[in-house]
Backbone as CSV, one residue per row, in Angstrom:
resi,resn,N_x,N_y,N_z,CA_x,CA_y,CA_z,C_x,C_y,C_z
1,UNK,0.848,-1.180,0.000,0.000,0.000,0.000,0.885,1.232,0.000
2,UNK,0.718,2.166,-0.936,1.564,3.362,-0.964,1.405,4.189,0.306
3,UNK,2.508,4.706,0.798,2.496,5.482,2.035,1.620,6.728,1.931
4,UNK,1.434,7.262,0.741,0.621,8.473,0.582,-0.859,8.229,0.840
5,UNK,-1.278,6.959,0.861,-2.676,6.642,1.102,-2.954,6.247,2.543
6,UNK,-1.925,6.241,3.370,-2.075,5.793,4.753,-1.939,6.990,5.678
7,UNK,-2.823,7.063,6.673,-2.770,8.149,7.637,-2.821,7.530,9.026
8,UNK,-1.906,7.942,9.888,-1.851,7.432,11.252,-2.876,8.167,12.094
9,UNK,-3.707,7.414,12.793,-4.707,7.992,13.701,-4.313,7.603,15.111
10,UNK,-4.043,8.603,15.935,-3.586,8.343,17.288,-4.723,7.843,18.158
11,UNK,-5.862,8.508,18.091,-6.998,8.125,18.918,-8.116,7.639,18.000
12,UNK,-8.361,6.353,17.984,-9.360,5.772,17.090,-10.788,6.144,17.475
13,UNK,-11.000,6.675,18.689,-12.341,7.032,19.129,-12.803,8.373,18.589
14,UNK,-11.894,9.162,18.014,-12.273,10.460,17.477,-13.121,10.267,16.231
15,UNK,-14.023,11.216,15.944,-14.855,11.076,14.742,-14.005,11.132,13.483
16,UNK,-14.462,10.448,12.429,-13.733,10.381,11.161,-13.648,11.750,10.499
17,UNK,-14.624,12.619,10.727,-14.644,13.943,10.114,-14.003,14.989,11.014
18,UNK,-12.987,14.613,11.744,-12.319,15.497,12.689,-11.830,16.787,12.031
19,UNK,-11.223,16.680,10.850,-10.718,17.867,10.159,-11.871,18.787,9.763
20,UNK,-12.962,18.212,9.306,-14.113,19.030,8.911,-14.707,19.749,10.113
21,UNK,-14.748,19.084,11.260,-15.281,19.715,12.466,-14.406,20.885,12.905
22,UNK,-13.091,20.694,12.876,-12.179,21.776,13.269,-12.268,22.940,12.295
23,UNK,-12.403,22.656,11.004,-12.496,23.723,10.006,-13.751,24.555,10.248
24,UNK,-14.806,23.954,10.720,-16.051,24.660,10.981,-16.029,25.452,12.276
25,UNK,-15.049,25.214,13.163,-14.969,25.893,14.442,-14.138,27.165,14.387
26,UNK,-13.936,27.752,13.206,-13.233,29.016,13.101,-11.734,28.858,12.996
27,UNK,-11.256,27.746,12.499,-9.829,27.556,12.298,-9.357,28.537,11.239
28,UNK,-8.085,28.846,11.207,-7.526,29.809,10.261,-7.874,29.414,8.833
29,UNK,-8.105,30.406,7.988,-8.526,30.175,6.617,-7.506,29.351,5.842
30,UNK,-6.201,29.640,6.031,-5.201,28.904,5.274,-5.130,27.444,5.718
31,UNK,-5.525,27.129,6.942,-5.589,25.735,7.400,-6.641,24.974,6.629
32,UNK,-7.782,25.606,6.370,-8.840,24.974,5.588,-8.415,24.778,4.146
33,UNK,-7.715,25.765,3.594,-7.217,25.650,2.221,-6.171,24.547,2.134
34,UNK,-5.356,24.454,3.192,-4.331,23.406,3.213,-4.971,22.028,3.270
35,UNK,-6.025,21.889,4.070,-6.732,20.609,4.152,-7.375,20.279,2.810
36,UNK,-7.941,21.294,2.140,-8.546,21.070,0.831,-7.482,20.655,-0.174
37,UNK,-6.324,21.326,-0.123,-5.231,20.976,-1.022,-4.774,19.541,-0.782
38,UNK,-4.739,19.148,0.475,-4.356,17.780,0.823,-5.377,16.784,0.264
39,UNK,-6.657,17.112,0.380,-7.702,16.254,-0.174,-7.605,16.183,-1.691
40,UNK,-7.315,17.331,-2.323,-7.152,17.346,-3.774,-5.983,16.459,-4.188
41,UNK,-4.889,16.528,-3.422,-3.718,15.704,-3.738,-4.030,14.225,-3.552
42,UNK,-4.775,13.898,-2.498,-5.161,12.498,-2.282,-6.032,12.009,-3.429
43,UNK,-6.970,12.837,-3.843,-7.858,12.458,-4.957,-7.052,12.304,-6.242
44,UNK,-6.107,13.184,-6.487,-5.231,13.078,-7.656,-4.461,11.768,-7.622
45,UNK,-3.938,11.412,-6.443,-3.194,10.157,-6.300,-4.080,8.953,-6.620
46,UNK,-5.309,8.971,-6.128,-6.237,7.862,-6.370,-6.565,7.768,-7.860
47,UNK,-6.841,8.882,-8.482,-7.177,8.892,-9.915,-6.003,8.395,-10.741
48,UNK,-4.792,8.856,-10.411,-3.610,8.394,-11.122,-3.394,6.892,-10.931
49,UNK,-3.665,6.402,-9.734,-3.520,4.969,-9.452,-4.542,4.153,-10.246
50,UNK,-5.759,4.638,-10.338,-6.785,3.944,-11.129,-6.346,3.854,-12.587
51,UNK,-5.924,4.987,-13.153,-5.501,4.998,-14.549,-4.298,4.096,-14.775
52,UNK,-3.334,4.157,-13.893,-2.134,3.333,-14.011,-2.478,1.845,-13.947
53,UNK,-3.318,1.479,-13.004,-3.706,0.080,-12.837,-4.470,-0.428,-14.055
54,UNK,-5.398,0.368,-14.551,-6.181,-0.046,-15.719,-5.308,-0.164,-16.959
55,UNK,-4.351,0.743,-17.122,-3.424,0.658,-18.270,-2.553,-0.593,-18.174
56,UNK,-2.061,-0.892,-16.974,-1.264,-2.111,-16.786,-2.093,-3.348,-17.090
57,UNK,-3.337,-3.358,-16.626,-4.216,-4.498,-16.846,-4.432,-4.736,-18.343
58,UNK,-4.651,-3.650,-19.087,-4.887,-3.804,-20.525,-3.621,-4.291,-21.231
59,UNK,-2.447,-3.916,-20.740,-1.202,-4.433,-21.330,-1.107,-5.943,-21.129
60,UNK,-1.472,-6.422,-19.943,-1.443,-7.861,-19.676,-2.456,-8.597,-20.552
61,UNK,-3.637,-8.023,-20.686,-4.647,-8.635,-21.550,-4.175,-8.690,-22.999
62,UNK,-3.547,-7.609,-23.447,-3.033,-7.567,-24.821,-1.957,-8.638,-25.022
63,UNK,-1.071,-8.788,-24.043,-0.033,-9.824,-24.141,-0.655,-11.205,-24.303
64,UNK,-1.713,-11.464,-23.539,-2.369,-12.776,-23.616,-3.075,-12.942,-24.964
65,UNK,-3.865,-11.949,-25.351,-4.681,-12.067,-26.572,-3.836,-12.033,-27.842
66,UNK,-2.878,-11.119,-27.896,-2.099,-10.970,-29.118,-0.828,-11.811,-29.100
67,UNK,-0.492,-12.352,-27.961,0.698,-13.182,-27.850,0.346,-14.641,-27.722
68,UNK,-0.057,-15.042,-26.540,-0.310,-16.454,-26.256,-1.389,-17.061,-27.142
69,UNK,-2.539,-16.442,-27.179,-3.658,-17.030,-27.928,-3.336,-17.096,-29.414
70,UNK,-2.755,-16.038,-29.943,-2.413,-16.020,-31.372,-1.439,-17.160,-31.700
71,UNK,-0.434,-17.334,-30.849,0.532,-18.411,-31.078,-0.107,-19.790,-30.920
72,UNK,-0.999,-19.929,-29.952,-1.683,-21.213,-29.751,-2.559,-21.572,-30.948
73,UNK,-3.186,-20.580,-31.536,-4.042,-20.839,-32.711,-3.221,-21.279,-33.912
74,UNK,-1.990,-20.857,-33.987,-1.116,-21.283,-35.079,-0.739,-22.758,-34.942
75,UNK,-0.862,-23.271,-33.741,-0.495,-24.672,-33.480,-1.747,-25.508,-33.249
76,UNK,-2.522,-25.692,-34.288,-3.760,-26.469,-34.187,-3.480,-27.915,-33.794
77,UNK,-2.241,-28.392,-34.038,-1.881,-29.756,-33.651,-1.737,-29.895,-32.136
78,UNK,-1.525,-28.761,-31.441,-1.367,-28.795,-29.983,-2.643,-28.412,-29.246
79,UNK,-3.365,-27.412,-29.789,-4.537,-26.880,-29.094,-5.723,-26.803,-30.046
80,UNK,-6.808,-27.438,-29.667,-8.037,-27.286,-30.457,-8.709,-25.985,-30.015
81,UNK,-9.637,-25.516,-30.837,-10.367,-24.276,-30.485,-11.143,-24.470,-29.184
82,UNK,-11.652,-25.662,-28.977,-12.383,-25.964,-27.741,-11.453,-25.893,-26.520
83,UNK,-10.245,-26.384,-26.653,-9.279,-26.302,-25.556,-8.913,-24.844,-25.260
84,UNK,-8.754,-24.067,-26.311,-8.433,-22.646,-26.113,-9.574,-21.924,-25.406
85,UNK,-10.827,-22.256,-25.751,-11.976,-21.661,-25.061,-11.978,-22.056,-23.588
86,UNK,-11.607,-23.314,-23.317,-11.554,-23.780,-21.926,-10.454,-23.061,-21.153
87,UNK,-9.304,-22.889,-21.772,-8.165,-22.257,-21.097,-8.376,-20.758,-20.920
88,UNK,-8.773,-20.094,-21.998,-8.816,-18.627,-21.984,-10.212,-18.041,-21.825
89,UNK,-11.242,-18.857,-21.914,-12.605,-18.357,-21.726,-12.930,-17.221,-22.673
90,UNK,-13.523,-16.176,-22.123,-13.922,-15.026,-22.946,-12.954,-13.846,-22.764
91,UNK,-11.678,-14.151,-22.608,-10.694,-13.100,-22.340,-10.602,-12.087,-23.484
92,UNK,-10.865,-12.507,-24.706,-10.824,-11.558,-25.825,-11.974,-10.555,-25.731
93,UNK,-13.132,-11.002,-25.258,-14.256,-10.079,-25.017,-13.903,-9.106,-23.889
94,UNK,-13.271,-9.630,-22.859,-12.849,-8.785,-21.731,-11.849,-7.746,-22.211
95,UNK,-10.928,-8.152,-23.064,-9.918,-7.234,-23.620,-10.584,-6.109,-24.405
96,UNK,-11.552,-6.453,-25.262,-12.255,-5.414,-26.035,-13.003,-4.447,-25.114
97,UNK,-13.687,-4.996,-24.116,-14.431,-4.169,-23.162,-13.476,-3.273,-22.373
98,UNK,-12.355,-3.835,-21.959,-11.380,-3.079,-21.169,-10.760,-1.947,-21.983
99,UNK,-10.522,-2.186,-23.270,-9.984,-1.120,-24.126,-10.952,0.055,-24.183
100,UNK,-12.235,-0.243,-24.330,-13.246,0.823,-24.361,-13.305,1.547,-23.022
101,UNK,-13.175,0.793,-21.934,-13.212,1.378,-20.595,-12.037,2.324,-20.374
102,UNK,-10.835,1.902,-20.730,-9.651,2.744,-20.552,-9.747,3.992,-21.428
103,UNK,-10.253,3.837,-22.632,-10.434,4.996,-23.517,-11.393,6.004,-22.882
104,UNK,-12.481,5.512,-22.301,-13.438,6.398,-21.630,-12.804,7.076,-20.425
105,UNK,-12.008,6.339,-19.643,-11.321,6.936,-18.491,-10.392,8.056,-18.939
106,UNK,-9.643,7.807,-19.999,-8.693,8.812,-20.480,-9.398,10.043,-21.027
107,UNK,-10.581,9.858,-21.609,-11.341,11.005,-22.101,-11.867,11.860,-20.951
108,UNK,-12.190,11.244,-19.833,-12.721,11.965,-18.673,-11.620,12.544,-17.790
109,UNK,-10.380,12.141,-18.009,-9.264,12.605,-17.191,-8.977,14.077,-17.493
110,UNK,-8.931,14.896,-16.462,-8.665,16.322,-16.587,-7.168,16.544,-16.366
111,UNK,-6.434,16.804,-17.436,-4.969,16.917,-17.339,-4.519,18.151,-16.547
112,UNK,-5.242,19.241,-16.668,-4.854,20.468,-15.960,-5.148,20.366,-14.458
113,UNK,-6.272,19.760,-14.133,-6.691,19.622,-12.724,-7.151,18.184,-12.499
114,UNK,-6.184,17.266,-12.317,-6.535,15.843,-12.211,-7.557,15.540,-11.118
115,UNK,-7.514,16.290,-10.020,-8.450,16.029,-8.921,-9.894,16.343,-9.307
116,UNK,-10.089,17.053,-10.404,-11.439,17.380,-10.874,-11.961,16.371,-11.900
117,UNK,-11.177,15.343,-12.199,-11.609,14.313,-13.145,-12.839,13.595,-12.598
118,UNK,-13.757,13.292,-13.480,-14.993,12.621,-13.082,-15.031,11.242,-13.730
119,UNK,-14.424,10.279,-13.055,-14.299,8.933,-13.592,-15.470,8.029,-13.231
120,UNK,-16.260,8.415,-12.260,-17.343,7.558,-11.779,-18.320,7.152,-12.865
121,UNK,-18.601,8.048,-13.784,-19.538,7.745,-14.877,-19.016,6.606,-15.751
122,UNK,-17.700,6.520,-15.905,-17.108,5.442,-16.705,-17.381,4.091,-16.049
123,UNK,-17.260,4.040,-14.731,-17.519,2.789,-14.022,-18.989,2.402,-14.142
124,UNK,-19.864,3.383,-14.065,-21.295,3.086,-14.182,-21.643,2.639,-15.605
125,UNK,-21.042,3.270,-16.582,-21.327,2.963,-17.986,-20.785,1.587,-18.392
126,UNK,-19.620,1.252,-17.903,-18.962,-0.001,-18.339,-19.138,-1.091,-17.314
């Protein structure tokens, strides 16, 4: 787990919205902006991690579909089409779906302000 996603909590009995409560009690304005900036950075990190993970996943799928399966089909003496379906299932359908999903994520990614990216619609759509 990346260290940027982990936060040490000294007293577990405190409410989860501790920062929000303090910000509402008249804390200095720059403290609230700093907390917002921290939240924006956390959101940016999460969005970047989602994109990175999905891109890596599609590379692995491509390796399987365009590498292993293609080579196996060339060797009909070793693998029948039925055996390939048993081994790989519907991975080619998953690959096509995943390509569309990653394309949609990249279209929704806000390069200037990554924390403002709205990726949730992609998950609902796909």
